[in-house]
N, C-alpha and C positions, 0 to 999 in steps of 0.2 A: 504494500500500500504506500503510495507516495503522497506528497503534499499537494499534488495537482488535483486530488479528489476532495480536498477540503478547502474552506475559505478562511481568511483571517478572522471572520466573525465567529466561526465555530471554535477556533482555538481560543479566542478571547473569552467566549462563554465558558469553556472548560477551565481556563485560568481563573475566572471569577467565581467558580463554584465554591460554596462554603466548604470548609475542610471536611466535614462529615459526608457531604454529598460527593465530593471528589473522591474520598476514600472508598465509598460504596461503589462508585462508578468504576474505579480502578480495580477493585476486588472482583468485579464481574469480568474484567479482562484477564486477570491472573490471580489465583488463590494464594499466592505467596505474600504474607504480611511484610516481609523484608523488601520485596520488589515494590509494593505499594508505597511503603515509607520512603524508599529511594526516589520514586517519582514525585511524591508530594513535596519532598525536601528541595527539589530542584525547580518547583514552580516559582514564577510564571515562565512559560516557554515563549520564545520569540517567534518560532516557526514550528509547523508540524514536524519538520525534519529534526529539529532540536528535541522535540518530545520523543521521536523514534530513537534518536541517538541515546537519550537518557535511559530509555527502556532497555536498549541493548547493553548499556553500561551497568545498569542495575541487575540485569540478568547475569552478566559475567561475574558479578560479585556474590551471587547466591551460593550458600553452602549446600552440601548434600541434603541436609535437613530442610533447608528452604526449598530446594528442588522437589523434595518429596511432598512438601506442603502444596506446591504449585501443581504437581501431578495429581494430587488427591482431588483437585477441582475438575478433573477431566474424566468422563465416562469411557469405558472400553470401546474400541472401534467396533462398529457393528451393533452397538447397543446404546444409542443416544438416550439421554435422560428424557422420560416422558414429559411433554409440555415444555421442553427446553429448546426454543427455536435456534439458539446458537449452536448447540451440539448437532442438532438435526441438519442445519445448513452446512456446517463444516464437514459432516460425514455423508454428504449427499451422494458420494461415490458408492456407498453401500446400499443406497435406497432400493435399487433394482437388482440387487445381488441375488443369485440363485440360492436355493436351499443348501446346495453343496458348498458354495463359497461361504455362506453364513456358518455352516457347521465347521468348516476348516478354520475360519476366523475365531470361532469360539474355542476350539481345541488349541490353536496357536496362542491366543490370548491367555488361556489358563496356564499353558506351559511357560509363557513369558513371565506371568505374575509369580509363578512358583519359583522360577530361576532368579528373578531380579527383585521380587517383593513389592512391585508396583505395577501400575497399569502401563501397557505399551502406549507410548506417546509418539504421534507423528502429526505433522502439519497436513491434515487430510484434505484441506481445501484444494480442489482441482484434481485430486487423485482418484483413480478408479478403485473399486474393491480389489481387483486383481493386483494393482500396484501396491496397495497397502498390505495385502497378504504376502506378496513377494518381499517387501521390506521387512515385515515381521519375521518371516522365515530366515532371512539373511541376518537380522539383528539378534536372533536367538543364539547365534554362535559367538557373540561378543563377550568380552570380559566385562564385569560390572563397571569398572572405571571408564572403559571406552563407551559403554552404554550411557552413563551419566553425561558424558560430553556430547553425545548425539542428542540426548534429551534436551540439553541446554540449547543446542542449535535449533531444534524443533520448536521449543517453547519461545525462543526469540522470534521465530517466524510467525508463530500463532499470535503472539502479543502484538506484533506490528499490524497484522491484519485486524485484530480486535480493536486496537487503538484507532486505526483508520475508520472503522465502523462507529466507534464511540464519537469521533469528531463528526462523522456524517450525521449521526443521530442528534448531536448537539445543533447541527445546522437546521435539521428538520424541526 
């Protein structure tokens, strides 16, 4: 998500949000309290790109425990939370998946959670069910340290998309 999809007014409204409202809005983007605090501490933002850069920096500073907190805010791929338009939109690639693919994803998700102790996290936006399955199969072979770094990259991408949507919603 780039700054071209937002207007200066949207960012100004975000910057002007009362602290509690800004906290709640950012917590919808990422469930890590440390990430939210990092972004709140850097307000106001001069440009959307400055907000995205601050998000990336806050994500890079997260501990393993902070990453676990962030991941806890994400449902498993193929099982978006009922009534949650964000996870449904982001996992759209699984919407028309065959029963076979859904069963494969369930089995792989369970194997991943057993190995790593957390949900498989991938920036699902724009990916097909097959692409997500293939990534899950490949990542099952990773060492935990490697997997945490991949999760950090995936969360960074997800947060950028969600921040862009937050600014779009502020504009609407």
